[in-house]
C-alpha positions in Angstrom: 0.0 0.0 0.0 2.8 2.4 0.9 4.5 1.8 -2.4 1.3 2.6 -4.3 1.0 5.8 -2.4 4.6 6.7 -3.1 4.1 6.1 -6.8 0.8 8.0 -7.0 2.3 11.0 -5.2 5.5 11.0 -7.3 3.4 11.2 -10.4 1.6 14.3 -9.3 2.4 17.7 -10.8 3.9 20.1 -8.2 0.7 22.1 -7.7 -1.4 19.0 -7.1 1.2 17.5 -4.7 1.2 20.7 -2.7 -2.6 20.7 -2.6 -2.5 17.0 -1.4 -0.2 18.0 1.5 -2.1 21.1 2.6 -5.7 20.0 2.9 -5.4 19.0 6.6 -7.7 16.0 6.1 -5.7 14.0 8.7 -7.6 16.3 11.2 -10.9 17.1 9.3 -13.4 14.5 8.1 -14.0 16.7 5.1 -13.3 20.2 3.8 -15.1 22.6 1.5 -13.6 24.0 -1.7 -13.7 27.4 -0.2 -11.8 26.4 3.0 -9.3 24.5 0.9 -8.7 27.5 -1.2 -7.9 29.6 1.9 -5.4 26.9 3.1 -3.7 26.8 -0.3 -3.8 30.6 -0.8 -5.3 30.1 -4.3 -8.6 31.1 -6.0 -11.6 28.8 -5.6 -11.6 28.1 -9.3 -7.9 27.0 -9.3 -8.5 25.0 -6.1 -11.5 23.2 -7.6 -9.3 22.3 -10.6 -6.6 20.8 -8.3 -9.1 18.9 -6.1 -10.9 17.4 -9.1 -7.5 16.3 -10.5 -6.7 14.6 -7.2 -10.0 12.9 -7.2 -9.4 11.6 -10.7 -6.1 10.2 -9.4 -7.9 8.4 -6.7 -6.4 10.5 -3.9 -9.5 12.4 -2.9 -13.2 11.9 -2.7 -16.0 14.3 -3.6 -18.5 13.9 -0.8 -20.6 17.0 -0.9 -24.1 17.1 -2.3 -23.2 20.3 -4.1 -19.9 18.9 -5.4 -17.9 21.3 -3.3 -16.9 19.2 -0.3 -14.0 16.7 -0.2 -12.6 13.9 2.0 -9.8 11.4 2.0 -9.4 7.8 3.1 -7.8 7.7 6.5 -4.6 6.0 5.2 -4.2 8.6 2.5 -4.8 11.4 5.0 -2.0 10.1 7.2 0.2 9.7 4.2 -0.5 13.4 3.2 0.5 14.4 6.8 3.7 12.5 6.5 4.6 14.2 3.3 3.7 17.6 4.7 5.9 17.0 7.8 8.8 15.5 5.8 9.2 18.0 3.0 10.9 21.3 3.6 8.0 23.8 3.0 8.4 27.4 2.0 7.1 30.0 4.3 3.8 30.4 2.3 3.0 26.7 2.9 3.9 27.0 6.6 1.2 29.6 6.9 -1.5 27.3 5.4 -3.1 26.5 8.7 -3.1 30.1 9.9 -4.8 31.1 6.7 -7.4 28.4 7.2 -8.0 29.4 10.8 -8.4 33.1 9.7 -11.0 32.0 7.2 -13.0 30.1 9.8 -12.7 32.9 12.3 -13.9 35.5 9.7 -16.9 33.6 8.6 -17.8 32.5 12.2 -17.7 36.2 13.2 -19.9 37.2 10.3 -22.4 34.4 11.2 -22.4 35.5 14.8 -23.2 39.1 13.7 -26.4 37.8 11.9 -27.5 35.6 14.8 -26.8 38.0 17.7 -25.7 41.3 16.3 -25.7 43.0 19.7 -23.5 40.3 21.3 -20.5 39.9 19.0 -17.5 39.7 21.4 -14.3 41.5 20.9 -11.5 39.4 19.6 -8.5 38.9 21.9 -6.0 41.6 21.1 -7.6 42.3 17.8 -6.1 39.0 16.6 -2.5 39.7 15.6 -2.6 37.3 12.6 -5.6 38.8 11.0 -4.9 42.4 12.3 -8.6 43.2 12.3 -11.2 43.8 14.9 -14.5 41.8 15.3 -16.3 44.8 13.8 -14.0 44.7 10.7 -14.5 41.0 10.3 -18.3 41.1 10.6 -18.7 44.0 8.2 -16.2 42.7 5.6 -18.4 41.5 2.7 -20.7 39.6 5.0 -21.8 36.5 3.1 -25.0 35.9 5.2 -28.2 37.9 4.5 -29.9 36.7 7.7 -29.8 34.3 10.7 -31.0 31.2 8.9 -28.0 30.8 6.4 -25.6 31.9 9.2 -26.9 29.1 11.4 -26.8 26.6 8.6 -23.2 27.3 7.9 -22.2 27.0 11.6 -24.1 23.7 11.8 -22.4 22.3 8.7 -18.9 23.4 9.8 -19.3 22.7 13.5 -17.0 19.7 13.6 -14.4 21.5 11.6 -14.6 24.6 13.8 -14.1 22.5 17.0 -11.2 20.6 15.3 -9.7 23.9 14.3 -9.5 25.2 17.9 -7.7 22.0 18.9 -5.4 22.1 15.9 -4.5 25.7 16.6 -3.3 24.7 20.0 -1.3 21.7 18.6 0.3 23.9 16.0 1.0 26.7 18.5 -1.3 29.3 16.9 -2.8 30.3 20.3 -4.2 33.7 19.4 -6.4 32.4 16.6 -7.3 29.3 18.6 -8.5 31.4 21.5 -10.3 33.9 19.3 -12.2 31.2 17.5 -13.2 29.6 20.8 -14.5 32.9 22.1 -16.5 33.6 19.0 -18.1 30.1 19.0 -19.3 30.4 22.6 -22.6 32.1 21.8 -23.3 29.6 19.0 -22.8 26.6 21.3 -25.0 28.4 23.9 -27.7 28.9 21.3 -27.6 25.3 20.2 -27.3 24.0 23.8 -24.2 22.1 22.8 -22.5 22.2 26.2 -20.1 19.3 25.4 -18.5 21.1 22.4 -18.4 24.4 24.3 -16.6 22.8 27.2 -14.1 21.0 24.9 -13.3 24.1 22.8 -13.0 26.5 25.8 -10.8 24.1 27.7 -8.6 23.7 24.6 -8.3 27.5 24.3 -7.3 27.7 28.0 -4.5 25.1 27.4 -3.4 26.9 24.2 -3.1 30.3 26.0 -1.4 28.7 29.0 1.2 26.9 26.8 1.8 30.2 25.0 2.3 31.9 28.4 0.1 34.7 27.2 -1.7 36.2 30.2 -4.0 38.4 28.1 -5.2 35.4 26.0 -5.5 33.2 29.1 -7.9 35.7 30.7 -10.1 35.6 27.6 -10.0 31.8 27.4 -10.7 31.4 31.1 -13.7 33.7 30.7 -15.1 31.5 27.9 -14.4 28.4 29.9 -16.1 29.8 33.0 -19.2 30.6 31.0 -19.2 27.1 29.5 -19.0 25.6 32.9 -21.8 27.7 34.2 -24.0 26.8 31.3 -23.3 23.1 32.0 -24.5 23.5 35.5 -21.1 23.4 37.1 -21.5 26.7 38.9 -19.0 26.2 41.6 -16.2 25.5 39.1 -17.4 28.4 37.0 -17.1 30.9 39.8 -13.6 29.7 40.5 -12.5 30.0 36.9 -14.2 33.4 36.3 -12.5 34.7 39.5 -9.1 33.8 38.0 -10.0 35.3 34.7 -10.9 38.7 36.3 
């Protein structure tokens, strides 16, 4: 099996091989064409061409009802991760995950602004990677014309959004990880998804703690305390929120 993967990969043109490495499908069950384009730093048209070529080569599956969602067999996804880790990547490729996280954060912020326009939280520190405030993000060509499509997008991408917070911690992109966790809090509250809220908020706390960033840690602790309170763990919540203050 490994020999077959090596041969298939060796036959790929450079742009397709790069796409294969940077889809992050070892972490995600599937990814949209739009999100893949942000990771690759290419247009959606070019990305769609690359993904269709990978599908024709048997390295990718088209799984979306609209033809714009993609997945990989687990063995191939782990092989892609091996290639990504093994090959010396240029700086642009090393920024792939940050670009993907910025995309998810931007669209989540826009969705939040349609669901609860008066309760869009400030992003921790303005988010250094994106260099934009929550207000900038929610007003920048907002894709949603109302709460229904905003909620539908969050529901569809929920698993990827949760994974992205964890992945940001693992890849030491703490600011984006915490920012996304904070922005997701009201969505999880709205959906009554206490389990995801607790997981995401705890991961954000760990990311901020590992980064030794006290400002980020305060924001993450606030999100975690609110998640604990919503889950009925009020005594723990009070203790966490006290430390966040």
